C-alpha positions as CSV (number, residue, x, y, z in Angstrom):
1,X,0.0,0.0,0.0
2,X,1.4,3.4,-0.9
3,X,1.1,6.3,1.5
4,X,0.8,9.9,0.8
5,X,3.9,11.9,1.9
6,X,2.3,14.6,4.1
7,X,5.5,16.5,4.2
8,X,6.0,17.0,0.5
9,X,5.2,20.5,-0.8
10,X,5.7,22.0,2.7
11,X,9.3,23.3,3.1
12,X,8.7,24.4,6.7
13,X,7.0,21.2,7.7
14,X,3.4,20.0,7.2
15,X,0.9,21.7,9.5
16,X,-0.3,18.3,10.8
17,X,3.3,17.4,11.8
18,X,3.5,20.5,14.0
19,X,0.6,19.3,16.1
20,X,0.1,15.5,15.6
21,X,-2.0,15.2,18.8
22,X,-5.4,15.4,17.0
23,X,-4.3,12.5,14.7
24,X,-3.0,10.5,17.6
25,X,-6.3,11.1,19.5
26,X,-8.2,9.7,16.6
27,X,-5.9,6.7,16.4
28,X,-6.2,6.0,20.1
29,X,-10.0,6.2,19.9
30,X,-10.1,3.7,17.0
31,X,-7.6,1.4,18.6
32,X,-9.4,1.5,22.0
33,X,-12.7,0.5,20.2
34,X,-11.1,-2.4,18.2
35,X,-9.0,-3.8,21.1
36,X,-11.9,-3.2,23.6
37,X,-9.8,-1.3,26.1
38,X,-11.0,1.9,27.9
39,X,-9.6,5.0,26.3
40,X,-8.7,6.3,29.7
41,X,-6.5,3.3,30.3
42,X,-4.9,3.7,26.9
43,X,-3.9,7.3,27.7
44,X,-2.6,6.6,31.2
45,X,1.1,7.3,31.7
46,X,1.7,4.0,33.4
47,X,2.0,0.8,31.4
48,X,-1.1,-0.8,32.7
49,X,-2.3,-4.3,31.9
50,X,-0.7,-6.2,29.0
51,X,-3.8,-5.8,26.8
52,X,-3.7,-2.1,27.3
53,X,0.0,-1.8,26.6
54,X,-0.4,-3.9,23.4
55,X,-3.3,-1.6,22.2
56,X,-1.1,1.5,23.0
57,X,1.8,-0.1,21.1
58,X,-0.5,-0.7,18.1
59,X,-1.6,3.0,18.2
60,X,2.0,4.1,18.3
61,X,2.8,1.9,15.4
62,X,-0.1,3.3,13.4
63,X,1.0,6.9,14.2
64,X,4.5,6.2,13.0
65,X,3.6,4.2,9.8
66,X,0.5,5.9,8.6
67,X,1.3,9.5,9.6
68,X,5.0,9.3,9.0
69,X,5.8,10.6,12.5
70,X,9.3,10.1,13.8
71,X,9.8,8.0,16.9
72,X,10.4,11.2,18.9
73,X,7.1,12.7,17.7
74,X,5.2,9.5,18.4
75,X,6.8,9.3,21.9
76,X,5.8,12.9,22.7
77,X,2.3,12.4,21.4
78,X,1.8,9.3,23.6
79,X,3.8,10.7,26.6
80,X,6.5,8.1,26.1
81,X,10.2,8.0,25.2
82,X,11.3,7.7,21.6
83,X,12.9,4.4,22.4
84,X,9.6,3.1,23.7
85,X,7.9,4.2,20.4
86,X,10.7,2.3,18.5
87,X,10.2,-0.8,20.6
88,X,6.4,-0.6,20.1
89,X,6.9,-0.4,16.3
90,X,9.3,-3.4,16.2
91,X,7.0,-5.5,18.4
92,X,3.9,-4.8,16.3
93,X,5.8,-5.4,13.0
94,X,6.8,-8.8,14.3
95,X,3.2,-9.6,15.3
96,X,2.0,-8.9,11.8
97,X,3.0,-12.5,10.9
98,X,-0.3,-13.5,12.5
99,X,-2.9,-13.2,9.7
100,X,-5.8,-12.3,12.0
101,X,-3.8,-9.5,13.7
102,X,-2.5,-8.4,10.3
103,X,-6.0,-8.1,9.0
104,X,-7.2,-6.0,12.0
105,X,-4.2,-3.8,11.8
106,X,-4.6,-3.4,8.0
107,X,-8.2,-2.2,8.5
108,X,-7.0,0.3,11.1
109,X,-4.3,1.5,8.7
110,X,-6.9,2.0,6.0
111,X,-9.1,4.0,8.4
112,X,-6.2,6.1,9.6
113,X,-5.1,6.7,6.0
114,X,-8.5,7.9,5.2
115,X,-8.4,10.3,8.1
116,X,-4.9,11.4,7.1
117,X,-6.1,12.3,3.6
118,X,-9.1,14.3,5.0
119,X,-6.9,16.2,7.5
120,X,-4.3,16.9,4.9
121,X,-6.9,18.4,2.6
122,X,-8.3,20.5,5.5
123,X,-4.8,21.7,6.4
124,X,-4.0,22.6,2.8
125,X,-7.1,24.7,2.3
């Protein structure tokens, strides 16, 4: 799947990259619904239960892959360190070997990509 480079045509950086929080909020909401974890738990600064941590890692992965955010940007948006964001992305990438999980994550990627296109069009106008 090809992704739109949201940073092309913006020499000073794309407006969405300056404040990725709204995009990350949307990703967290979608992931919380799919993984059936409370949004409040997903946003906690502590690790929480394994199911919550895994959902958060999935959201961090989506923010990095779909929105082209750096690990540092993902870490800031999720109140984590950049190394935690990198670890989350590696972990989720490894889990994509599971066809069921890959299908779920693929559907979330498509939903986030749709959101990204809409937000990019809004920011450009």
